[in-house]
C-alpha positions in Angstrom: 8.9 50.0 7.5 5.8 48.4 6.2 3.8 45.6 7.7 3.4 42.5 5.7 0.0 40.8 5.8 0.1 37.5 7.5 -0.3 34.4 5.3 -3.2 32.3 6.3 -2.2 29.3 4.2 1.1 27.5 4.3 3.5 27.6 1.3 3.3 24.7 -1.2 5.1 21.6 -0.1 8.8 21.5 -1.0 11.1 18.5 -1.4 12.1 17.4 2.1 8.9 18.8 3.6 6.3 17.1 5.7 4.5 15.8 2.6 7.7 14.1 1.4 7.9 12.3 4.7 4.3 11.1 4.4 5.0 9.9 0.9 8.0 7.9 2.0 6.2 6.4 4.9 3.2 5.5 2.8 5.4 4.0 0.1 7.4 1.8 2.4 4.4 0.7 4.5 2.5 -0.3 1.3 5.6 -2.1 0.1 5.8 -4.0 3.4 2.1 -4.9 3.2 2.5 -6.1 -0.4 5.5 -8.4 0.4 3.7 -9.7 3.5 0.5 -10.4 1.5 2.6 -12.3 -1.1 4.3 -14.3 1.6 1.0 -15.0 3.3 -0.7 -16.1 0.1 2.0 -18.5 -0.8 2.4 -19.9 2.7 -1.4 -20.2 3.2 -2.2 -22.0 0.0 0.9 -24.1 -0.3 1.3 -25.4 3.2 -0.3 -23.7 6.2 -4.0 -24.2 5.5 -4.7 -24.9 1.8 -8.2 -25.6 0.6 -7.1 -29.1 -0.5 -4.3 -31.2 1.1 -1.0 -30.7 -0.8 -1.8 -27.2 -2.1 -4.4 -25.5 -4.1 -4.7 -23.5 -7.3 -5.8 -20.6 -5.2 -2.1 -19.8 -4.8 -2.4 -18.0 -8.1 -4.1 -15.1 -6.2 -0.6 -13.7 -5.6 0.0 -13.0 -9.3 -1.7 -9.5 -9.2 0.4 -8.7 -6.2 3.5 -9.7 -8.1 2.5 -7.5 -11.0 2.4 -4.5 -8.6 5.8 -5.2 -7.1 7.9 -3.3 -9.7 5.7 -0.3 -9.8 5.7 0.0 -6.0 9.4 -0.4 -5.8 9.8 2.5 -8.2 7.1 4.6 -6.5 4.8 4.9 -9.5 1.6 6.7 -8.6 -0.5 4.8 -11.2 0.5 1.4 -9.5 -0.6 2.7 -6.1 -3.9 3.9 -7.7 -4.9 0.6 -9.2 -3.6 -1.4 -6.2 -6.0 0.6 -4.0 -8.8 -0.9 -6.0 -7.4 -4.4 -6.5 -6.6 -4.8 -2.8 -10.3 -4.7 -2.0 -10.6 -8.2 -3.4 -8.0 -9.4 -0.9 -9.9 -7.6 1.9 -13.1 -9.4 0.8 -11.4 -12.8 0.7 -9.9 -12.2 4.1 -13.2 -11.2 5.7 -15.1 -14.2 4.1 -12.4 -16.7 5.2 -12.1 -15.2 8.6 -15.8 -15.5 9.3 -16.6 -18.8 7.5 -13.5 -20.9 8.0 -12.3 -22.4 11.3 -8.9 -22.8 12.9 -5.7 -21.5 11.3 -7.5 -20.5 8.1 -9.7 -18.1 10.0 -6.7 -16.6 11.7 -4.9 -16.2 8.4 -8.0 -14.6 7.0 -7.9 -12.0 9.8 -4.3 -11.3 9.1 -5.1 -10.9 5.4 -7.9 -8.5 6.2 -5.6 -6.3 8.5 -2.8 -6.2 5.9 -5.2 -5.4 3.1 -6.8 -2.5 5.1 -3.4 -1.1 5.9 -2.3 -1.4 2.3 -5.5 0.3 1.1 -5.0 3.2 3.4 -1.3 3.7 2.5 -2.0 3.4 -1.3 -4.6 6.1 -0.9 -2.3 8.3 1.1 0.5 7.9 -1.5 -1.9 8.6 -4.4 -3.3 11.6 -2.6 -0.1 13.3 -1.6 1.7 12.5 -4.8 -1.0 14.2 -7.0 0.3 16.8 -9.4 -2.0 19.4 -7.9 -0.2 18.9 -4.5 3.3 19.3 -5.8 5.2 22.5 -5.2 6.4 25.0 -7.7 9.9 23.4 -7.7 8.7 20.3 -9.5 7.7 16.8 -8.2 8.1 15.9 -4.6 11.1 13.6 -4.1 10.2 10.3 -2.3 13.8 9.3 -1.7 16.4 11.2 0.3 19.4 12.7 -1.4 22.8 12.7 0.0 24.0 16.1 1.4 
Protein backbone atom coordinates (compact mmCIF):
# COMPACT_ATOMS: atom_id res chain seq x y z
CA UNK A 1 0.00 0.00 0.00
CA UNK A 2 1.48 3.29 -1.10
CA UNK A 3 0.37 6.68 0.02
CA UNK A 4 -0.85 9.01 -2.67
CA UNK A 5 0.17 12.64 -2.39
CA UNK A 6 -2.70 14.92 -1.60
CA UNK A 7 -3.83 17.21 -4.41
CA UNK A 8 -3.68 20.85 -3.48
CA UNK A 9 -5.69 22.10 -6.43
CA UNK A 10 -9.15 20.90 -7.40
CA UNK A 11 -9.71 19.02 -10.63
CA UNK A 12 -10.78 21.00 -13.68
CA UNK A 13 -14.46 21.83 -13.79
CA UNK A 14 -16.68 19.23 -15.39
CA UNK A 15 -20.15 19.55 -16.89
CA UNK A 16 -22.64 19.70 -14.05
CA UNK A 17 -20.05 21.19 -11.69
CA UNK A 18 -20.15 24.36 -9.64
CA UNK A 19 -18.89 26.38 -12.62
CA UNK A 20 -21.74 25.17 -14.81
CA UNK A 21 -24.16 26.39 -12.13
CA UNK A 22 -22.49 29.80 -12.05
CA UNK A 23 -22.66 30.00 -15.84
CA UNK A 24 -26.35 29.17 -15.86
CA UNK A 25 -27.13 31.68 -13.10
CA UNK A 26 -25.09 34.42 -14.81
CA UNK A 27 -26.71 33.73 -18.17
CA UNK A 28 -30.28 33.84 -16.90
CA UNK A 29 -29.66 36.86 -14.67
CA UNK A 30 -28.11 38.79 -17.57
CA UNK A 31 -31.02 37.78 -19.79
CA UNK A 32 -33.49 39.02 -17.17
CA UNK A 33 -31.63 42.34 -16.90
CA UNK A 34 -31.56 42.68 -20.68
CA UNK A 35 -35.31 42.13 -21.01
CA UNK A 36 -35.97 44.48 -18.07
CA UNK A 37 -33.79 47.19 -19.65
CA UNK A 38 -35.61 46.81 -22.98
CA UNK A 39 -38.99 47.10 -21.25
CA UNK A 40 -37.78 50.03 -19.12
CA UNK A 41 -36.36 51.90 -22.13
CA UNK A 42 -39.55 51.48 -24.15
CA UNK A 43 -41.86 52.41 -21.27
CA UNK A 44 -39.68 55.31 -20.16
CA UNK A 45 -39.38 57.04 -23.52
CA UNK A 46 -42.82 56.22 -24.93
CA UNK A 47 -45.04 56.90 -21.96
CA UNK A 48 -43.77 57.10 -18.39
CA UNK A 49 -41.42 60.09 -18.53
CA UNK A 50 -40.33 60.93 -22.10
CA UNK A 51 -38.09 63.91 -22.78
CA UNK A 52 -40.88 65.44 -24.87
CA UNK A 53 -44.62 64.86 -24.47
CA UNK A 54 -45.90 62.12 -26.76
CA UNK A 55 -42.62 60.21 -26.90
CA UNK A 56 -39.05 60.82 -27.89
CA UNK A 57 -36.49 59.54 -30.38
CA UNK A 58 -34.43 58.45 -27.40
CA UNK A 59 -36.49 55.25 -27.52
CA UNK A 60 -33.96 54.09 -30.14
CA UNK A 61 -31.53 53.43 -27.30
CA UNK A 62 -33.07 49.96 -26.97
CA UNK A 63 -31.80 48.88 -30.43
CA UNK A 64 -28.36 47.73 -29.19
CA UNK A 65 -30.13 45.77 -26.47
CA UNK A 66 -32.32 44.09 -29.06
CA UNK A 67 -29.20 43.25 -31.08
CA UNK A 68 -27.80 41.36 -28.08
CA UNK A 69 -30.97 39.40 -27.39
CA UNK A 70 -30.33 36.49 -29.77
CA UNK A 71 -26.73 35.97 -28.67
CA UNK A 72 -27.70 35.97 -25.01
CA UNK A 73 -30.56 33.56 -25.61
CA UNK A 74 -28.09 31.13 -27.19
CA UNK A 75 -25.39 31.75 -24.56
CA UNK A 76 -22.76 33.09 -26.96
CA UNK A 77 -19.69 34.23 -25.08
CA UNK A 78 -18.82 36.96 -27.59
CA UNK A 79 -22.22 38.62 -27.04
CA UNK A 80 -21.67 38.70 -23.29
CA UNK A 81 -18.22 40.19 -23.83
CA UNK A 82 -19.33 43.10 -26.01
CA UNK A 83 -22.44 43.69 -23.89
CA UNK A 84 -20.23 44.08 -20.82
CA UNK A 85 -18.74 47.10 -22.60
CA UNK A 86 -21.94 48.47 -24.16
CA UNK A 87 -23.89 48.29 -20.91
CA UNK A 88 -21.63 50.98 -19.45
CA UNK A 89 -23.40 53.51 -21.70
CA UNK A 90 -26.72 52.60 -20.06
CA UNK A 91 -25.09 52.86 -16.64
CA UNK A 92 -23.85 56.34 -17.53
CA UNK A 93 -27.26 57.44 -18.79
CA UNK A 94 -28.92 56.09 -15.66
CA UNK A 95 -26.53 57.92 -13.34
CA UNK A 96 -26.86 61.20 -15.26
CA UNK A 97 -30.64 61.07 -15.36
CA UNK A 98 -30.95 59.91 -11.75
CA UNK A 99 -28.89 62.86 -10.56
CA UNK A 100 -30.06 65.60 -12.94
CA UNK A 101 -33.76 64.83 -13.54
CA UNK A 102 -36.53 65.14 -11.01
CA UNK A 103 -39.54 63.00 -10.18
CA UNK A 104 -40.31 59.77 -11.98
CA UNK A 105 -37.47 60.21 -14.46
CA UNK A 106 -34.92 60.26 -11.62
CA UNK A 107 -36.39 57.07 -10.17
CA UNK A 108 -36.30 55.38 -13.57
CA UNK A 109 -32.67 56.49 -13.91
CA UNK A 110 -31.88 54.79 -10.60
CA UNK A 111 -33.58 51.59 -11.77
CA UNK A 112 -31.62 51.71 -15.03
CA UNK A 113 -28.40 52.17 -13.08
CA UNK A 114 -29.10 49.16 -10.85
CA UNK A 115 -30.10 46.93 -13.77
CA UNK A 116 -27.06 47.92 -15.80
CA UNK A 117 -24.70 47.26 -12.87
CA UNK A 118 -26.21 43.82 -12.32
CA UNK A 119 -26.00 43.06 -16.03
CA UNK A 120 -22.38 44.23 -16.17
CA UNK A 121 -21.44 41.92 -13.29
CA UNK A 122 -23.26 38.91 -14.75
CA UNK A 123 -21.82 39.46 -18.24
CA UNK A 124 -18.34 39.54 -16.74
CA UNK A 125 -19.04 36.40 -14.71
CA UNK A 126 -20.33 34.54 -17.76
CA UNK A 127 -17.36 35.65 -19.86
CA UNK A 128 -14.90 34.71 -17.12
CA UNK A 129 -16.27 31.26 -16.36
CA UNK A 130 -16.91 30.32 -19.99
CA UNK A 131 -13.34 31.12 -21.09
CA UNK A 132 -11.66 28.27 -23.00
CA UNK A 133 -8.84 28.20 -20.42
CA UNK A 134 -11.38 27.38 -17.69
CA UNK A 135 -13.05 24.51 -19.51
CA UNK A 136 -12.37 20.96 -18.41
CA UNK A 137 -10.64 18.25 -20.37
CA UNK A 138 -14.02 16.81 -21.38
CA UNK A 139 -14.82 19.73 -23.69
CA UNK A 140 -16.90 22.84 -23.21
CA UNK A 141 -18.93 23.33 -20.07
CA UNK A 142 -22.62 22.80 -20.70
CA UNK A 143 -24.82 25.74 -19.73
CA UNK A 144 -28.08 23.83 -20.09
CA UNK A 145 -29.17 20.81 -18.13
CA UNK A 146 -29.54 17.53 -19.94
CA UNK A 147 -32.28 15.06 -19.25
CA UNK A 148 -31.18 11.93 -17.27
